[in-house]
C-alpha positions as CSV (number, residue, x, y, z in Angstrom):
1,M,-17.9,-0.2,-2.6
2,E,-19.4,2.8,-1.7
3,F,-18.4,5.8,0.0
4,D,-20.1,7.7,2.3
5,D,-19.2,11.0,0.5
6,Q,-17.9,11.8,-2.8
7,S,-15.8,14.5,-1.6
8,V,-11.9,14.4,-1.9
9,D,-9.8,16.2,0.3
10,T,-5.9,16.8,-1.1
11,S,-4.7,18.0,1.9
12,Q,-2.5,14.9,2.2
13,L,-1.1,14.5,-1.4
14,D,2.1,15.2,-2.4
15,D,1.8,14.9,-5.9
16,Q,5.0,14.5,-7.6
17,R,3.9,13.4,-11.0
18,G,5.5,15.2,-14.1
19,G,9.0,15.7,-12.4
20,M,12.4,14.0,-13.2
21,G,13.5,11.3,-10.8
22,S,16.9,10.1,-10.2
23,G,16.4,6.0,-10.8
24,G,17.9,3.5,-8.6
25,R,16.5,1.1,-6.2
26,I,14.8,1.9,-2.8
27,A,17.3,0.8,0.2
28,L,15.1,-1.6,1.9
29,G,17.4,-1.2,5.3
30,G,16.6,2.0,5.1
31,G,13.1,0.7,6.1
32,G,11.4,1.0,2.9
33,L,8.1,-1.1,3.2
34,G,5.6,-2.5,0.5
35,V,3.2,-4.7,-0.5
36,V,5.2,-6.8,-2.8
37,G,8.7,-4.5,-2.6
38,V,12.0,-6.1,-3.4
39,V,10.4,-9.6,-4.9
40,I,8.4,-8.1,-7.9
41,Y,11.6,-5.6,-7.9
42,L,13.5,-8.5,-9.2
43,L,10.8,-10.5,-11.3
44,V,9.9,-7.7,-12.8
45,T,13.7,-6.9,-14.4
46,L,13.8,-10.7,-14.7
47,L,10.4,-11.1,-17.0
48,G,11.5,-7.7,-18.3
49,G,8.5,-5.6,-17.6
50,G,8.8,-2.3,-15.4
51,T,6.3,0.4,-15.7
52,T,5.8,3.4,-18.3
53,G,5.1,5.9,-15.6
54,S,1.6,6.0,-17.1
55,T,-1.4,6.6,-14.6
56,T,-4.9,5.5,-16.1
57,G,-7.6,7.6,-16.1
58,L,-5.3,10.7,-15.8
59,P,-5.6,13.6,-18.3
60,A,-2.5,13.9,-20.8
61,G,0.4,15.5,-19.4
62,G,0.0,14.8,-15.8
63,T,-0.3,17.2,-12.8
64,G,2.6,18.3,-12.0
65,A,3.7,19.8,-8.8
66,G,2.6,22.7,-6.8
67,A,-0.7,24.5,-5.4
68,S,-2.0,25.1,-8.6
69,A,-1.7,21.1,-9.5
70,A,-3.3,20.3,-6.4
71,A,-6.0,22.7,-6.6
72,D,-6.6,21.6,-10.3
73,L,-6.8,17.4,-9.3
74,A,-9.0,18.5,-6.1
75,A,-11.6,20.4,-9.0
76,R,-11.5,17.2,-11.0
77,C,-11.2,14.6,-8.3
78,N,-14.5,16.4,-7.0
79,T,-16.8,16.5,-10.4
80,A,-19.0,13.9,-10.5
81,G,-18.1,10.4,-11.6
82,A,-14.5,10.8,-10.7
83,L,-13.9,8.5,-8.5
84,D,-15.3,6.2,-10.9
85,T,-13.3,7.8,-14.2
86,Y,-10.0,8.6,-12.5
87,D,-7.4,5.9,-10.9
88,D,-6.0,9.1,-8.9
89,C,-8.9,10.3,-7.7
90,F,-10.2,6.9,-6.5
91,V,-7.0,5.8,-4.7
92,L,-6.7,9.3,-3.0
93,K,-10.1,8.6,-2.0
94,V,-9.1,5.5,-0.2
95,F,-6.4,7.2,1.7
96,N,-8.5,9.4,3.0
97,E,-10.9,6.8,4.2
98,V,-8.7,4.9,5.5
99,N,-6.8,7.3,7.9
100,Q,-10.5,8.6,8.5
101,T,-10.9,5.2,10.2
102,W,-8.1,5.0,12.1
103,T,-8.0,8.7,13.5
104,S,-11.6,7.6,14.8
105,Y,-10.6,4.1,16.1
106,F,-7.2,5.6,17.7
107,S,-9.2,8.6,19.3
108,G,-11.5,6.1,20.7
109,R,-9.2,4.8,22.6
110,G,-7.3,7.9,24.2
111,Q,-4.8,8.0,21.6
112,A,-3.2,10.3,18.8
113,Y,-3.1,9.3,15.1
114,T,-0.8,10.8,12.9
115,R,-1.8,11.1,9.2
116,P,1.0,9.9,6.8
117,T,1.4,11.7,3.6
118,L,0.8,10.3,0.1
119,V,3.0,10.6,-2.5
120,Y,2.3,10.0,-6.2
121,F,5.2,9.5,-8.6
122,E,6.2,8.5,-12.0
123,Q,8.8,6.0,-12.2
124,S,11.3,6.7,-9.9
125,T,11.7,9.2,-6.6
126,S,14.4,10.0,-4.0
127,T,12.8,9.3,-0.6
128,G,13.9,9.0,3.1
129,C,14.3,5.3,2.9
130,G,16.6,6.0,-0.3
131,Q,16.1,6.6,-4.0
132,A,13.2,4.2,-5.1
133,S,12.0,2.7,-8.5
134,S,8.3,2.2,-9.1
135,A,9.0,-1.2,-9.8
136,V,9.1,-2.1,-6.0
137,G,5.3,-1.5,-6.1
138,P,3.7,0.6,-3.8
139,F,5.5,1.5,-0.3
140,Y,5.6,2.6,2.8
141,C,8.8,5.0,4.1
142,P,8.8,5.5,7.8
143,N,11.1,8.2,7.7
144,G,9.2,10.9,6.8
145,Q,5.6,8.2,7.3
146,R,4.8,8.5,3.5
147,V,3.2,6.2,1.2
148,Y,4.7,5.9,-1.9
149,I,2.6,4.5,-5.1
150,D,3.2,5.1,-9.1
151,L,-0.4,4.6,-10.3
152,G,1.1,3.5,-13.4
153,F,2.7,0.1,-11.7
154,L,-0.1,-0.3,-9.8
155,N,-2.8,-1.0,-12.6
156,E,0.4,-3.3,-14.1
157,L,0.3,-5.3,-11.0
158,Q,-3.3,-5.7,-11.5
159,Q,-3.2,-6.8,-14.9
160,R,-0.3,-9.0,-14.7
161,Y,-0.6,-11.1,-11.0
162,G,-4.2,-10.6,-11.2
163,A,-4.7,-8.0,-8.4
164,Q,-7.8,-7.0,-10.0
165,G,-10.7,-4.9,-9.0
166,R,-11.5,-1.8,-6.9
167,F,-10.9,-3.0,-3.8
168,A,-7.9,-4.3,-4.7
169,Q,-6.7,-1.0,-5.0
170,A,-8.5,0.0,-1.5
171,Y,-6.5,-3.2,-0.1
172,I,-3.2,-2.1,-1.2
173,V,-3.7,0.6,0.1
174,A,-4.8,0.0,3.4
175,H,-1.9,-2.2,4.0
176,E,0.8,0.4,3.2
177,V,-1.2,2.7,5.7
178,G,-0.8,-0.4,8.3
179,H,3.0,0.1,7.9
180,H,2.4,3.2,9.0
181,I,0.5,1.7,12.3
182,Q,3.8,-0.2,12.8
183,T,5.5,3.2,12.8
184,L,3.3,4.9,15.2
185,T,3.3,1.8,17.9
186,G,6.7,1.5,17.3
187,T,6.7,-1.9,15.8
188,E,8.7,-1.1,13.1
189,A,11.5,-0.2,15.0
190,R,11.7,-3.2,17.3
191,V,11.5,-5.1,13.8
192,R,14.7,-3.2,12.5
193,D,15.9,-4.0,15.9
194,A,15.4,-7.7,15.9
195,Q,16.7,-7.9,12.0
196,Q,20.0,-6.1,13.1
197,A,20.3,-8.3,16.1
198,D,20.0,-11.6,14.3
199,P,20.5,-11.3,10.7
200,S,19.7,-14.7,10.1
201,R,15.9,-13.5,10.7
202,E,15.8,-10.9,8.6
203,N,13.6,-12.1,5.8
204,A,11.2,-14.1,8.7
205,L,11.0,-10.7,10.8
206,S,10.2,-9.2,7.1
207,V,7.3,-12.0,6.3
208,Q,5.9,-11.3,10.3
209,L,5.8,-7.5,9.5
210,E,4.2,-7.8,6.0
211,L,1.7,-10.3,7.2
212,Q,0.2,-7.9,10.3
213,A,0.3,-5.2,7.8
214,D,-2.1,-7.7,5.8
215,C,-4.1,-8.0,8.9
216,Y,-4.0,-4.3,9.3
217,A,-6.0,-3.9,6.2
218,G,-8.6,-6.7,6.9
219,V,-9.1,-4.5,10.2
220,W,-9.8,-1.5,8.5
221,S,-12.4,-2.8,6.2
222,T,-14.3,-4.1,9.1
223,L,-14.3,-0.6,10.9
224,A,-14.8,1.5,7.8
225,N,-17.8,-0.3,7.4
226,K,-19.1,-0.3,10.7
227,D,-18.4,3.3,10.9
228,G,-20.3,3.8,7.6
229,Y,-17.1,5.3,5.7
230,V,-17.6,2.8,3.4
231,T,-19.9,0.3,2.2
232,I,-18.2,-2.8,1.9
233,G,-19.8,-6.3,0.6
234,Q,-18.5,-9.8,0.6
235,A,-17.5,-9.0,-3.5
236,D,-15.4,-6.3,-2.5
237,V,-13.7,-8.7,0.6
238,D,-13.4,-11.5,-2.2
239,E,-11.3,-8.9,-4.3
240,A,-9.1,-8.0,-1.1
241,L,-8.3,-12.0,-0.6
242,N,-7.6,-12.5,-4.3
243,A,-5.4,-9.5,-4.4
244,A,-3.8,-10.8,-1.0
245,Q,-3.1,-14.2,-2.8
246,A,-1.9,-12.8,-6.3
247,V,1.1,-10.8,-4.0
248,G,2.0,-13.7,-2.2
249,D,6.1,-14.8,-3.3
250,D,5.2,-18.0,-3.7
251,R,2.5,-17.2,-6.3
252,I,5.1,-14.2,-7.4
253,E,8.1,-16.9,-7.8
254,Q,5.4,-19.0,-9.9
255,K,4.6,-16.4,-12.3
256,A,8.3,-15.6,-13.0
257,G,9.3,-19.5,-13.9
258,V,11.8,-19.7,-10.8
259,D,11.7,-22.2,-8.0
260,V,9.8,-21.8,-5.0
261,N,12.5,-20.9,-2.2
262,P,10.3,-19.8,1.3
263,E,13.9,-18.4,2.4
264,T,13.7,-16.2,0.1
265,W,10.3,-14.3,1.1
266,T,9.8,-11.4,2.6
267,H,5.7,-11.0,2.6
268,G,4.7,-14.3,2.8
269,S,2.9,-17.4,0.4
270,A,-0.2,-16.8,-1.1
271,Q,-2.4,-18.3,1.8
272,Q,-0.1,-17.2,4.4
273,R,-1.4,-13.1,2.9
274,K,-5.1,-14.4,2.7
275,T,-5.2,-15.6,6.5
276,A,-3.9,-12.7,7.8
277,F,-6.2,-10.2,6.0
278,Q,-9.2,-12.6,7.0
279,T,-7.3,-12.5,10.7
280,G,-8.2,-8.5,10.8
281,Y,-11.5,-8.4,9.2
282,Q,-12.9,-10.8,11.6
283,G,-11.4,-9.3,14.4
284,G,-11.5,-5.8,13.7
285,T,-9.1,-4.6,16.4
286,L,-5.3,-3.9,16.2
287,E,-4.9,-6.7,19.2
288,S,-6.4,-9.6,16.8
289,C,-3.4,-8.9,14.5
290,G,-0.9,-10.1,17.1
291,T,2.7,-8.9,18.5
292,V,5.6,-8.5,15.8
293,P,8.4,-9.4,16.7
294,Q,7.3,-12.9,17.3
């Protein structure tokens, strides 16, 4: 995976690391959408795991908050080799490129694209969707249009569940921005209305929403490669497919040593998630990902 340039833009970043969170769990009913979500929250708790709040490659002391911290981060991320050295720089660069790609795509259709904000936090944070622990994994909150990532947990997710590789990280970022697209297009609101109208379909509708976000991640991969923003090879695609399978609900349940129960799934099986990414990668359009809810 290679970028067309090495510059990193911090204007889309709200770096909350170094602050004290208030703990708790994200109120999923309030609209929190993640690549793994509440399933991994429960299983990490059962397994006795959890993030330490550390960030791979982040200098001691973190970046803190405020304009000076953002300037320090920008300076560090725009030095030679930073994207290969620091996870926070790499993830932010991917976030920049994902949004650049979607801005161009929507513009080509005569539509406006509003860029979301990326939030780095440690351990816990307060969001428009409620209090959130990093144990829920990376997630998107439509109330405020923000993507939340604890890089320490992202690293743990790769090590524990096998979602390894740089493009695995890119897939996770693209998935979360896929939820942002669902907010912009009204899909997220329609799904929430459908869930409230028929609570018995809540999990099934959640799976539809998550699989479409996986599909959008595949679409981004093709568009970014085509537009020249990112050069993506087959090895990169393989990392994304492996990551998509690694965070399948059945794989997570198996890893935890509990019975695999499709009725509890909120994100889809390993095969469903792999297929969704492939569908978007091969289709290259939002339409190729279908309509949700169904």
